PDB file of N, CA, C, O and CB in Angstrom:
ATOM      1  N   MET A   1      82.889 -59.407 112.350  1.00  0.00           N
ATOM      2  CA  MET A   1      83.459 -60.531 110.939  1.00  0.00           C
ATOM      3  C   MET A   1      84.838 -60.067 110.008  1.00  0.00           C
ATOM      4  O   MET A   1      84.632 -58.991 109.447  1.00  0.00           O
ATOM      5  CB  MET A   1      82.045 -60.596 109.582  1.00  0.00           C
ATOM      6  N   GLN A   2      85.792 -60.477 109.810  1.00  0.00           N
ATOM      7  CA  GLN A   2      86.899 -59.998 109.060  1.00  0.00           C
ATOM      8  C   GLN A   2      86.480 -60.226 107.815  1.00  0.00           C
ATOM      9  O   GLN A   2      85.849 -61.181 107.362  1.00  0.00           O
ATOM     10  CB  GLN A   2      88.202 -60.588 109.338  1.00  0.00           C
ATOM     11  N   ASP A   3      86.849 -59.357 107.351  1.00  0.00           N
ATOM     12  CA  ASP A   3      87.254 -58.766 106.044  1.00  0.00           C
ATOM     13  C   ASP A   3      87.496 -59.265 104.630  1.00  0.00           C
ATOM     14  O   ASP A   3      87.189 -58.811 103.528  1.00  0.00           O
ATOM     15  CB  ASP A   3      88.220 -58.309 106.267  1.00  0.00           C
ATOM     16  N   LYS A   4      88.358 -60.696 105.155  1.00  0.00           N
ATOM     17  CA  LYS A   4      88.535 -62.109 104.706  1.00  0.00           C
ATOM     18  C   LYS A   4      87.734 -62.613 104.570  1.00  0.00           C
ATOM     19  O   LYS A   4      87.569 -62.942 103.396  1.00  0.00           O
ATOM     20  CB  LYS A   4      89.088 -62.862 105.236  1.00  0.00           C
ATOM     21  N   LEU A   5      86.654 -63.065 105.554  1.00  0.00           N
ATOM     22  CA  LEU A   5      85.858 -63.917 105.529  1.00  0.00           C
ATOM     23  C   LEU A   5      84.317 -63.391 105.229  1.00  0.00           C
ATOM     24  O   LEU A   5      83.343 -64.109 105.004  1.00  0.00           O
ATOM     25  CB  LEU A   5      86.081 -64.569 106.687  1.00  0.00           C
ATOM     26  N   LYS A   6      84.361 -61.766 105.292  1.00  0.00           N
ATOM     27  CA  LYS A   6      82.408 -61.407 104.259  1.00  0.00           C
ATOM     28  C   LYS A   6      83.067 -62.046 102.855  1.00  0.00           C
ATOM     29  O   LYS A   6      82.744 -63.115 102.338  1.00  0.00           O
ATOM     30  CB  LYS A   6      81.620 -58.862 103.842  1.00  0.00           C
ATOM     31  N   GLU A   7      84.242 -60.945 102.305  1.00  0.00           N
ATOM     32  CA  GLU A   7      84.637 -61.714 100.908  1.00  0.00           C
ATOM     33  C   GLU A   7      84.770 -63.075 100.097  1.00  0.00           C
ATOM     34  O   GLU A   7      84.799 -63.236  98.877  1.00  0.00           O
ATOM     35  CB  GLU A   7      85.535 -61.494 100.808  1.00  0.00           C
ATOM     36  N   LEU A   8      84.844 -64.040 101.163  1.00  0.00           N
ATOM     37  CA  LEU A   8      84.724 -65.530 101.124  1.00  0.00           C
ATOM     38  C   LEU A   8      83.410 -65.699 100.712  1.00  0.00           C
ATOM     39  O   LEU A   8      82.971 -66.032  99.611  1.00  0.00           O
ATOM     40  CB  LEU A   8      85.012 -66.286 102.455  1.00  0.00           C
ATOM     41  N   LEU A   9      82.554 -65.282 102.280  1.00  0.00           N
ATOM     42  CA  LEU A   9      81.005 -65.538 102.168  1.00  0.00           C
ATOM     43  C   LEU A   9      80.086 -64.970 100.935  1.00  0.00           C
ATOM     44  O   LEU A   9      79.086 -65.382 100.347  1.00  0.00           O
ATOM     45  CB  LEU A   9      80.402 -64.937 103.422  1.00  0.00           C
ATOM     46  N   ALA A  10      80.887 -63.875 100.846  1.00  0.00           N
ATOM     47  CA  ALA A  10      79.886 -62.775  99.011  1.00  0.00           C
ATOM     48  C   ALA A  10      79.914 -63.502  98.314  1.00  0.00           C
ATOM     49  O   ALA A  10      78.845 -63.871  97.828  1.00  0.00           O
ATOM     50  CB  ALA A  10      80.526 -61.320  97.940  1.00  0.00           C
ATOM     51  N   ILE A  11      81.188 -64.118  97.875  1.00  0.00           N
ATOM     52  CA  ILE A  11      81.503 -65.154  96.420  1.00  0.00           C
ATOM     53  C   ILE A  11      80.658 -66.283  96.525  1.00  0.00           C
ATOM     54  O   ILE A  11      79.907 -66.672  95.631  1.00  0.00           O
ATOM     55  CB  ILE A  11      83.158 -65.829  96.254  1.00  0.00           C
ATOM     56  N   ARG A  12      80.843 -66.960  97.986  1.00  0.00           N
ATOM     57  CA  ARG A  12      80.220 -68.344  97.719  1.00  0.00           C
ATOM     58  C   ARG A  12      78.526 -68.169  98.122  1.00  0.00           C
ATOM     59  O   ARG A  12      77.799 -69.049  98.585  1.00  0.00           O
ATOM     60  CB  ARG A  12      81.081 -69.634  98.780  1.00  0.00           C
ATOM     61  N   ASP A  13      78.222 -66.988  97.846  1.00  0.00           N
ATOM     62  CA  ASP A  13      76.610 -66.962  98.392  1.00  0.00           C
ATOM     63  C   ASP A  13      76.655 -67.322 100.029  1.00  0.00           C
ATOM     64  O   ASP A  13      75.874 -68.247 100.255  1.00  0.00           O
ATOM     65  CB  ASP A  13      75.531 -68.304  97.478  1.00  0.00           C
ATOM     66  N   GLY A  14      77.328 -66.868 101.206  1.00  0.00           N
ATOM     67  CA  GLY A  14      77.219 -67.387 102.201  1.00  0.00           C
ATOM     68  C   GLY A  14      77.004 -68.635 102.848  1.00  0.00           C
ATOM     69  O   GLY A  14      76.543 -68.922 103.953  1.00  0.00           O
ATOM     70  N   ASN A  15      77.674 -69.659 101.411  1.00  0.00           N
ATOM     71  CA  ASN A  15      78.152 -71.125 101.643  1.00  0.00           C
ATOM     72  C   ASN A  15      80.336 -70.430 102.492  1.00  0.00           C
ATOM     73  O   ASN A  15      81.048 -69.426 102.484  1.00  0.00           O
ATOM     74  CB  ASN A  15      78.062 -72.392  99.255  1.00  0.00           C
ATOM     75  N   LEU A  16      80.353 -71.940 103.053  1.00  0.00           N
ATOM     76  CA  LEU A  16      81.909 -71.936 103.739  1.00  0.00           C
ATOM     77  C   LEU A  16      82.332 -73.074 104.074  1.00  0.00           C
ATOM     78  O   LEU A  16      81.841 -73.602 105.071  1.00  0.00           O
ATOM     79  CB  LEU A  16      82.107 -71.184 104.981  1.00  0.00           C
ATOM     80  N   SER A  17      83.348 -73.740 103.327  1.00  0.00           N
ATOM     81  CA  SER A  17      84.156 -74.848 103.672  1.00  0.00           C
ATOM     82  C   SER A  17      85.120 -74.489 104.109  1.00  0.00           C
ATOM     83  O   SER A  17      85.770 -73.670 103.459  1.00  0.00           O
ATOM     84  CB  SER A  17      84.448 -75.660 102.841  1.00  0.00           C
ATOM     85  N   MET A  18      85.715 -75.057 105.670  1.00  0.00           N
ATOM     86  CA  MET A  18      86.586 -75.147 106.233  1.00  0.00           C
ATOM     87  C   MET A  18      87.901 -75.161 104.898  1.00  0.00           C
ATOM     88  O   MET A  18      88.626 -74.186 105.092  1.00  0.00           O
ATOM     89  CB  MET A  18      86.296 -76.299 107.212  1.00  0.00           C
ATOM     90  N   LYS A  19      88.201 -75.685 104.101  1.00  0.00           N
ATOM     91  CA  LYS A  19      88.820 -76.096 102.922  1.00  0.00           C
ATOM     92  C   LYS A  19      88.874 -74.720 102.059  1.00  0.00           C
ATOM     93  O   LYS A  19      89.631 -74.422 101.136  1.00  0.00           O
ATOM     94  CB  LYS A  19      87.990 -77.348 102.210  1.00  0.00           C
ATOM     95  N   GLU A  20      87.950 -74.068 102.589  1.00  0.00           N
ATOM     96  CA  GLU A  20      88.417 -72.563 101.662  1.00  0.00           C
ATOM     97  C   GLU A  20      88.607 -71.661 102.034  1.00  0.00           C
ATOM     98  O   GLU A  20      88.888 -70.632 101.420  1.00  0.00           O
ATOM     99  CB  GLU A  20      87.765 -71.992 100.855  1.00  0.00           C
ATOM    100  N   ALA A  21      88.432 -71.934 103.798  1.00  0.00           N
ATOM    101  CA  ALA A  21      88.393 -71.152 104.867  1.00  0.00           C
ATOM    102  C   ALA A  21      90.265 -71.129 104.687  1.00  0.00           C
ATOM    103  O   ALA A  21      90.928 -70.299 104.064  1.00  0.00           O
ATOM    104  CB  ALA A  21      87.456 -71.883 106.424  1.00  0.00           C
ATOM    105  N   ARG A  22      90.654 -72.074 105.298  1.00  0.00           N
ATOM    106  CA  ARG A  22      92.406 -71.985 105.059  1.00  0.00           C
ATOM    107  C   ARG A  22      93.057 -71.412 104.135  1.00  0.00           C
ATOM    108  O   ARG A  22      94.076 -70.757 104.352  1.00  0.00           O
ATOM    109  CB  ARG A  22      93.016 -73.096 104.871  1.00  0.00           C
ATOM    110  N   LYS A  23      92.358 -71.655 102.574  1.00  0.00           N
ATOM    111  CA  LYS A  23      93.397 -70.968 101.742  1.00  0.00           C
ATOM    112  C   LYS A  23      93.190 -69.528 102.370  1.00  0.00           C
ATOM    113  O   LYS A  23      94.187 -69.027 102.890  1.00  0.00           O
ATOM    114  CB  LYS A  23      93.150 -71.076  99.975  1.00  0.00           C
ATOM    115  N   PHE A  24      92.259 -68.959 102.378  1.00  0.00           N
ATOM    116  CA  PHE A  24      92.156 -68.220 102.481  1.00  0.00           C
ATOM    117  C   PHE A  24      92.638 -67.062 103.675  1.00  0.00           C
ATOM    118  O   PHE A  24      92.359 -65.864 103.638  1.00  0.00           O
ATOM    119  CB  PHE A  24      91.392 -68.526 102.170  1.00  0.00           C
ATOM    120  N   GLY A  25      93.606 -67.912 104.965  1.00  0.00           N
ATOM    121  CA  GLY A  25      93.871 -67.342 105.535  1.00  0.00           C
ATOM    122  C   GLY A  25      93.021 -67.249 106.648  1.00  0.00           C
ATOM    123  O   GLY A  25      93.614 -66.562 107.479  1.00  0.00           O
ATOM    124  N   ILE A  26      91.485 -67.738 107.248  1.00  0.00           N
ATOM    125  CA  ILE A  26      91.065 -67.567 107.822  1.00  0.00           C
ATOM    126  C   ILE A  26      91.393 -69.005 108.829  1.00  0.00           C
ATOM    127  O   ILE A  26      91.338 -70.204 108.556  1.00  0.00           O
ATOM    128  CB  ILE A  26      90.067 -67.049 107.285  1.00  0.00           C
ATOM    129  N   ALA A  27      91.762 -68.246 110.133  1.00  0.00           N
ATOM    130  CA  ALA A  27      91.319 -69.843 111.421  1.00  0.00           C
ATOM    131  C   ALA A  27      90.545 -70.505 111.456  1.00  0.00           C
ATOM    132  O   ALA A  27      89.529 -70.113 110.883  1.00  0.00           O
ATOM    133  CB  ALA A  27      91.021 -69.821 112.683  1.00  0.00           C
ATOM    134  N   ALA A  28      90.487 -71.791 112.064  1.00  0.00           N
ATOM    135  CA  ALA A  28      89.286 -72.397 112.471  1.00  0.00           C
ATOM    136  C   ALA A  28      89.095 -72.463 113.813  1.00  0.00           C
ATOM    137  O   ALA A  28      88.461 -73.382 114.331  1.00  0.00           O
ATOM    138  CB  ALA A  28      89.165 -73.600 111.998  1.00  0.00           C
ATOM    139  N   THR A  29      89.656 -71.446 114.509  1.00  0.00           N
ATOM    140  CA  THR A  29      89.116 -70.388 115.517  1.00  0.00           C
ATOM    141  C   THR A  29      88.099 -69.681 115.129  1.00  0.00           C
ATOM    142  O   THR A  29      86.941 -69.873 115.500  1.00  0.00           O
ATOM    143  CB  THR A  29      90.012 -69.451 115.894  1.00  0.00           C
ATOM    144  N   THR A  30      88.351 -69.100 114.610  1.00  0.00           N
ATOM    145  CA  THR A  30      87.648 -67.782 114.129  1.00  0.00           C
ATOM    146  C   THR A  30      86.221 -68.268 113.583  1.00  0.00           C
ATOM    147  O   THR A  30      85.053 -67.923 113.759  1.00  0.00           O
ATOM    148  CB  THR A  30      88.574 -66.947 112.855  1.00  0.00           C
ATOM    149  N   VAL A  31      86.695 -68.951 113.056  1.00  0.00           N
ATOM    150  CA  VAL A  31      84.652 -69.592 112.280  1.00  0.00           C
ATOM    151  C   VAL A  31      84.412 -70.588 113.193  1.00  0.00           C
ATOM    152  O   VAL A  31      83.419 -71.102 112.676  1.00  0.00           O
ATOM    153  CB  VAL A  31      84.413 -70.612 110.248  1.00  0.00           C
ATOM    154  N   GLN A  32      84.703 -71.438 114.534  1.00  0.00           N
ATOM    155  CA  GLN A  32      83.830 -71.481 115.386  1.00  0.00           C
ATOM    156  C   GLN A  32      83.390 -70.840 116.494  1.00  0.00           C
ATOM    157  O   GLN A  32      82.560 -71.210 117.325  1.00  0.00           O
ATOM    158  CB  GLN A  32      83.917 -72.196 115.607  1.00  0.00           C
ATOM    159  N   ARG A  33      84.310 -69.397 116.396  1.00  0.00           N
ATOM    160  CA  ARG A  33      83.647 -68.498 117.818  1.00  0.00           C
ATOM    161  C   ARG A  33      82.620 -67.536 116.276  1.00  0.00           C
ATOM    162  O   ARG A  33      82.670 -66.395 116.735  1.00  0.00           O
ATOM    163  CB  ARG A  33      85.431 -67.060 119.292  1.00  0.00           C
ATOM    164  N   LEU A  34      82.034 -67.427 115.255  1.00  0.00           N
ATOM    165  CA  LEU A  34      81.382 -67.004 114.802  1.00  0.00           C
ATOM    166  C   LEU A  34      79.774 -68.431 114.876  1.00  0.00           C
ATOM    167  O   LEU A  34      78.590 -68.302 115.190  1.00  0.00           O
ATOM    168  CB  LEU A  34      82.239 -66.445 113.568  1.00  0.00           C
ATOM    169  N   VAL A  35      80.477 -69.451 114.481  1.00  0.00           N
ATOM    170  CA  VAL A  35      79.334 -70.702 115.051  1.00  0.00           C
ATOM    171  C   VAL A  35      78.571 -70.672 116.449  1.00  0.00           C
ATOM    172  O   VAL A  35      77.437 -71.064 116.728  1.00  0.00           O
ATOM    173  CB  VAL A  35      80.126 -72.108 115.195  1.00  0.00           C
ATOM    174  N   ASN A  36      79.762 -69.957 117.404  1.00  0.00           N
ATOM    175  CA  ASN A  36      79.072 -70.152 119.006  1.00  0.00           C
ATOM    176  C   ASN A  36      78.109 -68.399 119.056  1.00  0.00           C
ATOM    177  O   ASN A  36      77.137 -68.114 119.756  1.00  0.00           O
ATOM    178  CB  ASN A  36      80.843 -70.332 120.704  1.00  0.00           C
ATOM    179  N   GLN A  37      78.757 -67.625 118.168  1.00  0.00           N
ATOM    180  CA  GLN A  37      78.050 -66.425 117.598  1.00  0.00           C
ATOM    181  C   GLN A  37      76.455 -66.561 117.619  1.00  0.00           C
ATOM    182  O   GLN A  37      75.490 -66.032 118.170  1.00  0.00           O
ATOM    183  CB  GLN A  37      78.541 -66.209 116.092  1.00  0.00           C
ATOM    184  N   GLY A  38      76.751 -67.624 116.656  1.00  0.00           N
ATOM    185  CA  GLY A  38      75.410 -67.866 115.769  1.00  0.00           C
ATOM    186  C   GLY A  38      75.477 -67.213 114.295  1.00  0.00           C
ATOM    187  O   GLY A  38      74.508 -67.509 113.597  1.00  0.00           O
ATOM    188  N   LYS A  39      76.397 -66.419 113.721  1.00  0.00           N
ATOM    189  CA  LYS A  39      76.527 -65.906 112.461  1.00  0.00           C
ATOM    190  C   LYS A  39      76.343 -67.079 111.496  1.00  0.00           C
ATOM    191  O   LYS A  39      75.532 -67.009 110.573  1.00  0.00           O
ATOM    192  CB  LYS A  39      77.849 -65.189 112.301  1.00  0.00           C
ATOM    193  N   LEU A  40      77.158 -68.238 111.733  1.00  0.00           N
ATOM    194  CA  LEU A  40      77.136 -69.382 110.796  1.00  0.00           C
ATOM    195  C   LEU A  40      76.531 -70.429 111.248  1.00  0.00           C
ATOM    196  O   LEU A  40      75.771 -70.277 112.205  1.00  0.00           O
ATOM    197  CB  LEU A  40      78.324 -69.802 110.409  1.00  0.00           C
ATOM    198  N   ILE A  41      76.666 -71.363 110.839  1.00  0.00           N
ATOM    199  CA  ILE A  41      75.406 -72.681 111.526  1.00  0.00           C
ATOM    200  C   ILE A  41      75.950 -73.699 110.393  1.00  0.00           C
ATOM    201  O   ILE A  41      75.892 -73.638 109.165  1.00  0.00           O
ATOM    202  CB  ILE A  41      73.119 -72.266 111.364  1.00  0.00           C
ATOM    203  N   LYS A  42      76.601 -74.835 111.435  1.00  0.00           N
ATOM    204  CA  LYS A  42      76.895 -75.771 110.841  1.00  0.00           C
ATOM    205  C   LYS A  42      76.613 -76.801 110.138  1.00  0.00           C
ATOM    206  O   LYS A  42      75.850 -77.637 110.622  1.00  0.00           O
ATOM    207  CB  LYS A  42      77.188 -75.965 111.214  1.00  0.00           C
ATOM    208  N   VAL A  43      77.074 -76.961 109.034  1.00  0.00           N
ATOM    209  CA  VAL A  43      75.961 -77.906 108.184  1.00  0.00           C
ATOM    210  C   VAL A  43      76.970 -79.557 108.016  1.00  0.00           C
ATOM    211  O   VAL A  43      76.643 -80.622 107.493  1.00  0.00           O
ATOM    212  CB  VAL A  43      75.508 -76.942 106.166  1.00  0.00           C
ATOM    213  N   ASP A  44      77.501 -79.385 108.303  1.00  0.00           N
ATOM    214  CA  ASP A  44      78.716 -80.250 108.160  1.00  0.00           C
ATOM    215  C   ASP A  44      79.495 -80.906 108.832  1.00  0.00           C
ATOM    216  O   ASP A  44      78.970 -80.678 109.922  1.00  0.00           O
ATOM    217  CB  ASP A  44      79.378 -79.846 107.786  1.00  0.00           C
ATOM    218  N   ARG A  45      80.284 -81.506 109.053  1.00  0.00           N
ATOM    219  CA  ARG A  45      81.913 -81.566 108.536  1.00  0.00           C
ATOM    220  C   ARG A  45      82.409 -80.670 107.938  1.00  0.00           C
ATOM    221  O   ARG A  45      82.320 -80.756 106.713  1.00  0.00           O
ATOM    222  CB  ARG A  45      82.279 -82.503 107.699  1.00  0.00           C
ATOM    223  N   GLY A  46      83.087 -79.520 108.484  1.00  0.00           N
ATOM    224  CA  GLY A  46      83.959 -78.474 107.841  1.00  0.00           C
ATOM    225  C   GLY A  46      83.172 -77.646 106.360  1.00  0.00           C
ATOM    226  O   GLY A  46      83.556 -77.173 105.290  1.00  0.00           O
ATOM    227  N   TYR A  47      82.072 -77.807 106.982  1.00  0.00           N
ATOM    228  CA  TYR A  47      81.269 -76.717 106.536  1.00  0.00           C
ATOM    229  C   TYR A  47      80.041 -76.152 106.828  1.00  0.00           C
ATOM    230  O   TYR A  47      79.186 -76.936 107.237  1.00  0.00           O
ATOM    231  CB  TYR A  47      81.144 -76.859 105.610  1.00  0.00           C
ATOM    232  N   TYR A  48      79.673 -74.720 106.695  1.00  0.00           N
ATOM    233  CA  TYR A  48      79.061 -73.843 107.319  1.00  0.00           C
ATOM    234  C   TYR A  48      78.165 -72.952 106.334  1.00  0.00           C
ATOM    235  O   TYR A  48      78.232 -73.104 105.114  1.00  0.00           O
ATOM    236  CB  TYR A  48      80.025 -73.150 108.067  1.00  0.00           C
ATOM    237  N   VAL A  49      77.382 -72.078 106.897  1.00  0.00           N
ATOM    238  CA  VAL A  49      76.784 -71.418 106.096  1.00  0.00           C
ATOM    239  C   VAL A  49      76.098 -70.182 106.731  1.00  0.00           C
ATOM    240  O   VAL A  49      75.902 -70.229 107.945  1.00  0.00           O
ATOM    241  CB  VAL A  49      75.995 -72.252 105.466  1.00  0.00           C
ATOM    242  N   GLU A  50      75.841 -69.447 106.272  1.00  0.00           N
ATOM    243  CA  GLU A  50      75.654 -67.663 106.689  1.00  0.00           C
ATOM    244  C   GLU A  50      74.376 -67.729 107.425  1.00  0.00           C
ATOM    245  O   GLU A  50      73.267 -67.900 106.917  1.00  0.00           O
ATOM    246  CB  GLU A  50      75.458 -66.384 105.194  1.00  0.00           C
ATOM    247  N   ASP A  51      74.684 -67.555 108.838  1.00  0.00           N
ATOM    248  CA  ASP A  51      73.372 -67.162 109.249  1.00  0.00           C
ATOM    249  C   ASP A  51      72.277 -66.392 108.733  1.00  0.00           C
ATOM    250  O   ASP A  51      72.636 -65.241 108.483  1.00  0.00           O
ATOM    251  CB  ASP A  51      73.522 -66.698 110.101  1.00  0.00           C
ATOM    252  N   GLY A  52      70.944 -66.642 108.459  1.00  0.00           N
ATOM    253  CA  GLY A  52      70.315 -65.823 107.372  1.00  0.00           C
ATOM    254  C   GLY A  52      70.341 -65.976 105.549  1.00  0.00           C
ATOM    255  O   GLY A  52      70.071 -65.176 104.654  1.00  0.00           O
ATOM    256  N   HIS A  53      70.777 -67.323 105.553  1.00  0.00           N
ATOM    257  CA  HIS A  53      70.863 -67.878 104.279  1.00  0.00           C
ATOM    258  C   HIS A  53      69.922 -69.389 104.485  1.00  0.00           C
ATOM    259  O   HIS A  53      69.678 -69.936 105.561  1.00  0.00           O
ATOM    260  CB  HIS A  53      72.609 -68.066 103.826  1.00  0.00           C
ATOM    261  N   GLY A  54      69.628 -69.704 103.531  1.00  0.00           N
ATOM    262  CA  GLY A  54      68.971 -70.816 103.686  1.00  0.00           C
ATOM    263  C   GLY A  54      69.947 -72.014 103.357  1.00  0.00           C
ATOM    264  O   GLY A  54      70.965 -72.043 102.666  1.00  0.00           O
ATOM    265  N   ILE A  55      69.230 -73.097 104.157  1.00  0.00           N
ATOM    266  CA  ILE A  55      69.679 -74.282 103.861  1.00  0.00           C
ATOM    267  C   ILE A  55      68.379 -75.284 103.325  1.00  0.00           C
ATOM    268  O   ILE A  55      67.368 -75.628 103.938  1.00  0.00           O
ATOM    269  CB  ILE A  55      70.441 -74.778 105.143  1.00  0.00           C
ATOM    270  N   ASP A  56      68.863 -75.630 101.824  1.00  0.00           N
ATOM    271  CA  ASP A  56      67.900 -76.667 101.215  1.00  0.00           C
ATOM    272  C   ASP A  56      68.324 -77.911 101.092  1.00  0.00           C
ATOM    273  O   ASP A  56      69.499 -78.278 101.055  1.00  0.00           O
ATOM    274  CB  ASP A  56      67.491 -76.365  99.980  1.00  0.00           C
ATOM    275  N   ASP A  57      67.067 -78.770 101.010  1.00  0.00           N
ATOM    276  CA  ASP A  57      67.173 -79.993 101.268  1.00  0.00           C
ATOM    277  C   ASP A  57      67.794 -80.406  99.535  1.00  0.00           C
ATOM    278  O   ASP A  57      68.213 -79.339  99.086  1.00  0.00           O
ATOM    279  CB  ASP A  57      65.600 -80.666 101.935  1.00  0.00           C
ATOM    280  N   LEU A  58      67.914 -81.122  98.858  1.00  0.00           N
ATOM    281  CA  LEU A  58      68.111 -81.730  97.640  1.00  0.00           C
ATOM    282  C   LEU A  58      68.067 -83.040  97.475  1.00  0.00           C
ATOM    283  O   LEU A  58      68.251 -83.528  96.360  1.00  0.00           O
ATOM    284  CB  LEU A  58      69.117 -81.417  97.202  1.00  0.00           C
TER     285      LEU A  58
END
């Protein structure tokens, strides 16, 4: 996983939006590759959570 992405996931407690990813220079193809590898879970359009972090219903 890219260092920038690791840093962003640490700041955001394992949560990621594509909007923030783009600001950090992380390509959509990188995010999709991590989804395909099971390292990120897509929770909604443009929103992801790092595998191992819980997803709570509000």
